[in-house]
C-alpha positions in Angstrom: 61.1 -45.9 232.2 57.4 -44.3 233.3 58.0 -41.8 229.9 58.8 -44.8 227.7 55.7 -46.2 228.9 53.9 -43.5 228.6 55.0 -42.6 225.1 55.0 -46.8 224.8 50.6 -46.2 225.8 50.2 -43.4 223.3 51.6 -45.2 220.8 49.0 -47.9 221.1 46.2 -45.4 221.2 47.3 -43.6 218.2 47.6 -47.8 216.7 44.6 -48.9 218.4 41.8 -46.8 215.4 44.3 -47.5 212.7 44.1 -50.9 213.7 40.2 -50.7 213.3 39.6 -49.0 210.9 41.0 -52.2 208.6 38.3 -54.3 210.2 35.3 -54.6 208.3 36.5 -53.8 204.8 34.4 -52.0 202.2 35.3 -54.9 199.5 35.9 -58.6 199.5 37.7 -60.5 197.5 36.7 -64.7 196.4 39.1 -66.3 195.0 39.7 -65.8 190.9 37.0 -67.3 188.5 34.8 -68.3 191.5 31.6 -67.3 189.0 29.4 -66.3 193.0 26.2 -65.1 192.9 24.1 -66.1 196.1 25.8 -64.9 199.5 24.6 -65.8 203.0 26.0 -64.0 206.9 25.6 -65.4 210.2 27.6 -63.6 212.3 30.8 -62.3 210.9 30.6 -65.2 208.7 30.0 -65.1 205.2 29.2 -67.5 202.5 29.0 -67.2 199.0 27.9 -69.9 196.3 29.8 -70.7 192.8 27.8 -71.3 189.7 30.8 -73.1 188.2 31.2 -76.2 190.5 28.2 -76.1 193.6 31.4 -75.1 195.9 30.8 -73.0 199.0 33.1 -70.5 199.9 33.5 -69.6 203.8 34.8 -65.9 204.3 35.4 -63.8 207.7 33.4 -60.3 207.5 35.9 -58.6 209.6 39.5 -59.3 207.5 38.3 -60.6 204.2 39.9 -63.7 205.0 38.2 -66.8 204.1 38.6 -70.3 202.5 36.9 -72.8 200.4 34.8 -74.6 203.0 32.5 -77.1 200.4 34.6 -78.2 197.6 32.6 -78.7 194.1 31.7 -81.6 192.5 30.8 -82.1 188.8 26.9 -81.4 188.2 26.4 -79.1 190.6 25.8 -75.4 190.7 25.1 -72.7 193.5 23.5 -69.5 193.3 20.8 -68.7 196.1 21.7 -69.1 200.0 20.5 -69.2 203.3 21.6 -70.0 206.7 19.0 -71.4 209.4 19.0 -73.6 212.0 22.4 -74.5 211.7 21.7 -76.3 208.2 23.1 -74.2 205.4 20.2 -73.9 202.6 21.7 -73.8 198.3 19.5 -73.1 195.1 20.9 -75.5 192.3 19.9 -73.4 189.0 19.4 -75.2 186.0 20.0 -78.8 188.2 17.3 -78.7 189.5 18.1 -79.3 192.5 18.7 -78.0 196.1 21.2 -79.1 198.6 21.1 -78.9 202.2 24.4 -78.7 204.0 25.9 -79.2 207.9 26.9 -75.8 208.9 29.7 -77.1 210.9 30.9 -79.4 209.0 30.1 -79.2 205.9 28.5 -82.4 205.3 25.3 -83.0 202.4 22.4 -83.5 204.4 20.0 -83.2 202.0 20.2 -83.0 198.4 16.6 -82.8 196.3 15.8 -83.6 192.6 12.6 -80.5 192.5 12.3 -80.9 189.1 13.7 -81.5 186.0 14.1 -81.1 182.1 17.1 -79.3 180.3 15.9 -75.1 180.4 13.0 -76.2 182.2 14.0 -75.5 185.6 16.0 -73.3 187.2 15.9 -73.1 191.5 16.7 -69.6 192.1 16.5 -68.7 195.3 15.5 -69.9 199.0 14.1 -68.3 201.9 13.6 -70.5 205.2 11.3 -69.7 208.1 10.9 -71.7 211.1 9.4 -74.8 209.7 9.6 -74.9 206.0 12.5 -74.1 202.8 10.7 -71.8 200.2 13.1 -72.0 197.0 11.8 -70.1 193.4 12.2 -71.4 190.1 12.9 -69.4 187.8 11.6 -71.2 184.9 7.9 -72.5 185.9 5.8 -70.5 188.2 5.8 -73.0 191.2 7.2 -72.6 194.3 9.3 -75.6 196.4 9.0 -76.1 200.1 11.0 -78.4 202.2 9.4 -79.0 205.7 11.1 -78.9 208.9 10.5 -81.0 211.7 10.6 -80.3 215.3 14.4 -80.2 215.0 14.4 -78.3 212.1 15.5 -81.4 210.4 14.6 -81.1 206.6 12.3 -83.9 205.1 13.0 -86.2 202.7 11.0 -85.0 199.9 9.7 -81.4 198.2 6.4 -80.5 197.6 6.0 -78.6 194.6 3.1 -75.4 195.3 1.7 -74.0 192.1 1.4 -70.4 191.9 -2.2 -68.4 191.8 -3.5 -64.7 191.4 -1.7 -61.9 190.1 1.1 -63.4 189.0 1.7 -64.2 185.2 4.1 -66.3 184.2 6.3 -65.2 181.5 8.3 -66.9 178.4 12.2 -67.1 179.8 13.4 -66.1 183.4 10.7 -64.9 186.0 10.7 -65.5 189.8 13.8 -64.6 191.0 14.4 -63.6 194.8 12.5 -64.3 197.6 12.0 -63.4 201.4 9.6 -63.9 203.9 7.7 -62.0 206.8 9.2 -62.6 210.7 6.2 -64.9 210.9 6.8 -66.7 208.2 3.3 -66.9 207.4 4.1 -64.7 204.4 6.7 -64.9 201.7 7.9 -62.2 199.4 9.2 -62.4 195.8 10.4 -60.0 192.8 9.4 -61.2 188.4 12.9 -60.3 186.9 11.6 -59.5 183.7 8.5 -57.2 184.5 10.0 -55.7 187.7 7.1 -56.9 190.3 6.6 -57.8 193.7 4.7 -60.2 195.0 3.6 -61.4 198.1 2.9 -65.4 198.2 0.4 -67.7 200.3 3.4 -69.9 201.6 0.7 -72.7 202.5 -1.5 -72.3 199.0 0.3 -70.6 196.2 -2.2 -67.7 196.1 -0.3 -64.7 195.2 -1.1 -60.7 195.5 0.6 -58.2 193.6 1.9 -55.2 196.0 1.4 -51.8 194.6 4.1 -49.8 194.3 2.6 -46.5 192.5 3.8 -48.2 188.7 7.1 -48.4 189.9 8.6 -51.8 188.6 12.1 -53.0 189.3 13.5 -54.3 186.4 15.8 -57.3 186.9 15.5 -57.5 190.3 17.8 -60.5 191.7 17.8 -61.0 195.6 15.6 -59.0 197.8 15.6 -58.9 201.9 13.2 -58.1 204.4 14.3 -56.1 207.3 10.5 -55.3 209.3 8.5 -53.5 206.6 11.5 -52.4 204.3 12.7 -54.2 201.0 15.5 -54.0 199.6 15.3 -55.2 196.2 18.6 -55.9 194.6 18.4 -55.1 190.4 21.4 -56.5 189.3 22.2 -55.2 185.8 20.9 -51.8 186.7 24.2 -51.3 189.2 21.8 -50.8 192.1 19.7 -51.6 195.2 15.7 -50.2 195.9 15.0 -49.0 198.9 11.1 -50.4 199.1 8.8 -49.3 202.4 6.0 -51.3 202.8 2.9 -50.8 204.1 1.7 -53.0 207.2 -0.3 -55.4 205.3 2.7 -55.4 203.0 -0.5 -54.9 199.7 2.0 -52.0 198.7 4.9 -50.5 198.5 6.7 -46.8 198.6 9.9 -46.8 196.5 12.4 -45.1 199.0 15.5 -44.8 197.2 18.6 -46.7 195.5 21.7 -47.6 196.9 24.2 -47.7 194.5 28.1 -48.6 194.8 31.1 -47.8 192.7 32.2 -51.0 193.4 29.0 -52.6 191.8 29.3 -55.0 188.9 26.4 -56.6 188.4 25.6 -57.5 192.6 22.9 -60.3 192.1 22.1 -60.6 195.9 22.5 -59.5 199.6 22.6 -60.3 202.8 22.2 -57.9 206.1 25.1 -57.6 208.9 23.9 -55.0 211.2 23.9 -51.6 209.5 25.6 -52.9 206.7 24.6 -55.0 203.6 26.7 -57.6 201.7 26.6 -57.2 198.1 27.8 -60.0 195.2 29.3 -59.1 191.8 28.2 -61.6 189.7 30.0 -59.3 187.0 27.6 -60.9 184.1 28.9 -58.5 181.3 32.3 -59.3 182.2 33.3 -62.5 179.8 35.0 -65.9 182.8 38.1 -66.9 183.5 40.0 -68.6 185.4 41.8 -65.5 186.8 38.6 -63.4 186.7 38.4 -61.1 189.7 34.8 -61.2 192.1 34.3 -59.2 195.4 32.0 -59.2 197.4 30.6 -54.8 198.4 29.4 -53.9 201.6 27.4 -50.6 201.8 25.0 -48.9 204.3 21.8 -50.0 204.1 
């Protein structure tokens, strides 16, 4: 009997590392035809939005399993996502809208009509600080602010803040990904066609160019600021630039690029420990109901 028990224990010891090796898979499947772009993470749970109908998928980073958390609806789109204060903030792309959902129930808390006009607006990405949420508009030289109350309840209306200073708006698609410093006093954003990085004063809209020694980040999409390290997704280039910022955020130095053979036009990223999770939007692939989509894990 003792020998049998020892063999069983030995078998478990061998099986345990094998089981662990399968946890936190390198790629996470999304539903076929999902048309993803944004991703957000809380704990071991990730959320990915759909450009098709604004639906939100919720999955487990440890297993890769998941299901639709918030059903889509006609006229809705989901691009940039952020989780904060037990809420899920969602950018609505060309609808000109933004949405706030309860993270526990999936119930819609607020819906904002930030801008109107076909082709005149594209609510692209969002960042949330302790007292406000800020949305970019890739078609207009503004950001939108949704103030948060003492218990982080979203205000009933949003404010439009014009951008001034170094930022120069171009015809077509412009400001894209956005993030904030830990204290929320400074925002950082990327302009897709020029590849330039900017700081933004969230109160006034004043912008300053982050000098990068002539290095640009064209096709810049989602960004992530961790301390003084800025990660910039360059979607059609299938890479993530790693930029070290100066203490005052006035300068940035390109450190390296993160690439992966599984990248297929990644758009936005979210962090979990020492890993980044990037959504493959697959813009170069004609979408069909059977087109596959994934989230890719890489070391940061």
